[in-house]
N, C-alpha and C positions, 0 to 999 in steps of 0.2 A: 521415296518408297521404303516401307519398313523392311529392314534386312532380315528379320527373323520371323516373318509372317508364317503362321501355321506350325512353328516349331515349339517344342515343349522343353522346358529347362527345369532342372533341380539345382538350387543353390544351397549348399550346406554352409552353415555359419553365416546366414544372410540376415540376421536380426540387428546388425549394427555395423558401423564402420565401412570397411571395404566391401564386405559381402552384401550389405544393404545397397550400396551404390551400384554394384554389379547387377543385383536383382532389378533395381529400378531401370537401369539402362536396357537390360534385356526386355523388360516389359514395355518400355517406350518404343522399342524396335519391333514390337508385334508378337513376342514370345508369350506363351502361356507359362507363367512362372510358378513353381512350387518352392516354398521357402521352408527349409529344414532347420529346426532348433529343438533343444531338449527342454526348454521352459515353455509349456503350452500357452500361458497367458502372454508372455513377451512375444512369442512367435506369431500368435493370432493378431496382436496389435500391429506388429511390423508388417505382416502380410496384408492386413486391411488397408494400411496406408499406401501400399504399393499396388494394390489391385491383384495381389498374388494369392495363392492357396497355401495355408499353413499345413505342415506335416510334421508329426513327431519324429525327431531324429537325434538320438545321442550318437555322435559319429564314432564312438568307441564300441558300439554294439552292433554285431553282425545281424542280430535279430531285428533291430530298428532299421538298418539299411535295407534288409530284404522286405520288411513291411512297407517302408516308404516307397520303394520301387514297385511293389505289388499294387499299392494304392494308385500310383500314377498309371500303371498299366490298365487297371480296371476303369479308371476315369477317362484316360486319354488314348490308350492303346499304343502309345509310343513315348520315347524319350530321346531327344536329339542332343541335348547339352547337359553336361554335368559339371558344376563348378564346386571345387573344394576350397572354400574361403575360410574354413574354420582354422583357428590358430590362436596361440597364446604364448607370450614370452614369460620367462622366469629368470629374473636377474639375481645372480648370486656369484660371489667370488668362487673361482674354480674349486678350491679346497674346502669351501663351506657348503657346496652343493651336495645334496644327498643322492643316493642311488634311486630312491623313490621319485625324486624330482626329475632326475634324468629320464627315467622310464615314463614319467608323466608326459614329458615333452615328446618322446618318441611315439607314444600311443596317440596323442592328440594330433601331431603334425605329420606323422608318417604312416603309422599303422591304419589310421582312419582312411587314408587314401587307398590303401590296399583293399580294405573292406568295402569301400564304396565302389571301386572298380569291379570287384568280383560280383557284387550285387547288381550293378547297372548294366554290365556288358551284354548279357543275353537280350534284354529289352532294346538296348541301343542298337545291337546288331540287326535285330528284326526291323528297326525303324529306318534303316538306311544310313547314309553317311552322317556322322555325328562328330561331336567335339567334347573332349574332357579337358578342362582348364584347371590347373592347380596353382594355388597362390604360394609362392616360396618366399624368399627374403634375400636381400643383398648380403645379409650376415653369413650366408653359406659360402660366399665368395670372399668376404672381408671379415674373418673371425674376430670375435670379441671375447676376451678371457672370462668375462662375467656372464656370457650367454652361450656357454659351451653346449649345454643340452639343446638349446633352441637351434643354434647353428648346425649341430650334428643332425638334428631331426629334419631340418629343411634340406640339408645336403642329401640325406637318405631319401627323402621324398623326391628330390630331383632325379637321382639315379633310378628310383622306382618308376618315375614318369617316363624316362627314356626306354626302359625295358618294356613298359606297357605300350609305348608308341610302336616299338618294333613288333611286339606280339600282335597288335591290332593291324599293322600293315601286312605282316607276313601271313596272317589268316584271312586277308582280303575283306576285313569287316567294313572298311571305309571310315573307321573312327580315328580321329586325330587326337593326339595328346600333347599338350604344350604347357609350359610353366611361365608364370609372370613373377618377376622378382622386384618387389617394391623396396624402397629405402624408407626414409622418414616420411610417413603419410599422416597428415594431421587428422587424427581420429580421437575420440574420447580416451581411448587407451593410451595413446601417445601423450595427450594433454595431461593425464594423470601422472605419467612417468616424469614429465617435466616438473610438475608440482612436487614430486618426491625427491628431486635433486637437492643437494646440500647448498644451493645457491638461490638467489632471488629468481622468480619465474622468468622475467624478461631476459636476465643474463643467461639462464639455462637454455632458454629457447634459442637465443642468438648463438650460443656455443654449438648447439646441436645442428642448427640450420647451416652453420659454417662448414660442417663436414660434407656438405653437398656442393660440388663445384658450381651448380646453378644458383647457390646462395639462398635456397628456400626449401621448405617442406613441399611435398607433393600433396595432391588432394585425392580423396577416394574416387572422385569422378574421372581423374586421369587414369587410374587403374581400371576403372570400368570401361573406358574407351578402348584400352588394350584388350580387355576381355571380349568386347563386342567384335573386334577384329577376329579373334580366335573362334568365337562362336558362329560367325557368319561364313558364307561361302567365299568371302574375300581371301580366306586363308586355306583354301581347298588343297593347296600343294605344300602346306606347312605342317610338319609334325616332328615331335622330338626336340623342339627348340626351347631355348630360354630367352625370354625378353626382359631386359632390365629397364624398369621404369623407376629410375632412382636418382635423377638429377645429376648423373655422372659419378655417383659415389663409388661404384665398383671399379672405376678406372683410376681413382685417386691413389697415388703411391704413398 
């Protein structure tokens, strides 16, 4: 039986990688999925392949967030699941990173979650019990000196998610808020990062995979399965949690 039948979901950052896999999984499980992206052509193409509905969404824009939610309310009258899968890494040695780069990471990975929640909560509250799923990173628990802005932004997003979970619980909204922390997930973005290493591709990939105790990269589909748990009623008593889907990377000393 489809676990998300008659539910409506908005996936921000769903045009590729982890976000696209989550959108596909939610659609397969019966949800009506809206795919948010800032590039109209790319968003429309990705949505068509998934049987989803494209919606214009620059996650750094409060105006876009409000317009996207208003469109969903007009067409569906409800919103049950919000997934914040947007994200970007910026690799730079600490002393070479600029303030603008740091702010860029905070805006994309943390401020966008704040904006999305403020826009979506009124409709989600009217829709009944719902779920907000935010994609974090193992880097917020295992800092990297060349990913200071990225790690800080994901840590900020995690703290924000827990505050939001408390707010939703204390106001009796029935909305749950949880965070999934991936480690190395084999997406086009990660593949490009391996190619950019100063070693042959196969050597670089082996080095990176070895940082995971399970000895391999994860797949977007494995993150999507975790998202399905949080989106479904199976996690009805779970809020304010962090789930590491990271091949054991967070526990490696």
